C-alpha positions, 0 to 999 in steps of 0.5 A, spaced: 871 719 160 874 714 165 872 719 170 865 721 168 863 712 167 866 712 175 861 717 178 855 715 173 856 709 177 856 712 184 850 715 183 846 709 180 844 713 173 843 706 170 837 704 165 831 702 164 829 695 168 828 697 175 826 690 177 830 687 183 835 681 181 835 674 183 839 672 188 837 665 188 844 664 184 848 667 191 844 662 196 845 657 191 852 657 192 851 659 201 848 654 201 853 649 198 859 652 200 859 656 207 857 652 214 853 655 220 858 658 223 860 662 217 865 658 215 868 658 208 869 652 203 873 656 198 878 649 196 872 646 193 869 652 191 875 653 186 874 647 182 866 647 182 865 654 179 859 654 174 854 657 179 858 662 182 862 665 175 853 664 172 852 668 179 858 674 179 856 675 171 849 677 174 850 681 178 856 685 171 850 686 167 844 688 171 846 693 177 840 696 179 838 703 177 836 710 180 829 708 180 829 702 185 829 703 192 833 702 197 832 696 200 833 694 192 840 697 192 842 695 198 841 688 199 845 688 192 851 691 193 852 687 200 851 681 195 855 685 190 860 686 196 862 678 199 860 674 192 867 678 190 870 679 195 869 671 194 872 670 187 878 675 190 880 668 194 878 664 190 883 667 185 888 667 189 887 661 193 890 658 197 892 664 202 892 665 209 890 672 209 886 677 205 892 681 208 897 676 204 894 680 197 897 687 194 892 692 196 885 688 196 881 693 196 883 697 192 884 693 186 880 694 180 877 687 178 869 688 180 866 688 173 859 693 173 855 695 167 863 695 162 867 698 168 870 695 174 871 697 180 874 697 188 871 693 194 873 700 197 868 704 192 863 699 194 864 701 201 865 708 202 862 710 195 856 707 196 854 703 202 856 707 207 853 714 205 846 710 204 847 712 212 845 704 215 851 702 221 848 695 220 851 694 212 858 693 218 855 685 220 853 685 213 859 685 209 865 680 210 871 681 209 873 673 208 877 674 215 876 671 222 874 677 225 868 680 221 861 679 220 859 670 218 857 670 212 850 667 212 848 663 208 842 666 204 843 672 199 840 678 202 834 679 199 830 687 199 824 684 202 826 681 208 832 685 208 830 689 215 830 683 218 837 679 216 840 687 218 838 686 225 840 678 225 846 679 222 847 685 227 845 681 234 849 675 232 855 679 230 854 683 239 853 678 241 858 672 238 863 672 243 869 671 238 867 678 236 865 682 242 866 681 249 860 684 253 858 685 260 855 690 264 860 695 267 866 694 261 865 692 254 871 690 248 869 690 242 870 689 235 875 694 231 870 695 226 867 700 232 872 704 232 874 704 225 867 706 223 866 709 229 862 716 224 857 711 222 855 709 229 852 714 234 855 718 239 857 718 246 851 715 251 847 713 244 851 709 242 852 704 248 843 705 247 846 702 240 849 696 242 844 695 248 838 695 242 842 688 240 845 685 246 843 680 251 848 683 256 844 689 258 851 695 258 850 700 262 851 708 261 858 709 262 861 703 261 869 703 259 870 701 252 875 698 249 877 695 243 879 687 241 884 685 236 883 683 229 883 676 227 884 677 219 885 669 218 882 667 213 875 665 214 875 657 212 
């Protein structure tokens, strides 16, 4: 039975409501507890949790149906990943890093439609198969080298612009990537998820489509160390 339910979640076979979920509660939380730099005030959120808990319950009870648009599904799962990552941190706060926790991405603590799933399920089984590499700059693993947590929820009707902006902001952030014309040192996100990005020269084209500095086609590429300290 458990295996059957997992398959049903991954295929998005949920009943009837095809309307986009209202993510305004998440925006309310983000506006109050996240800085413009993406730093999260976990301490104060932990002590003022009612609105956040209401949003988590809303997510749990209203997953997108198979009939929903790809934008509705993508926005829902990005917000779900980010919100439940924040929940994981505040339930274990104070801590210095998400990696202080035992297998944080494999904990089955996210209840969706009556079944508990993991952060890895959302990232690797639901979001990545959608084929949009920009999701890697939208989901946030509560660490300094992660993309910045936005002060607004991802919304279906603005999703494409939000993903483009998040990708551009990440690539041009000197704390996340060091880019010049002939040599680039980039985030290990590009290494870990290499199969999700264009290959060889097309990868430079991908970077150049967002980078403020034009990278030469034969530029050397190296990877920066990843800072797993908490994004607070």
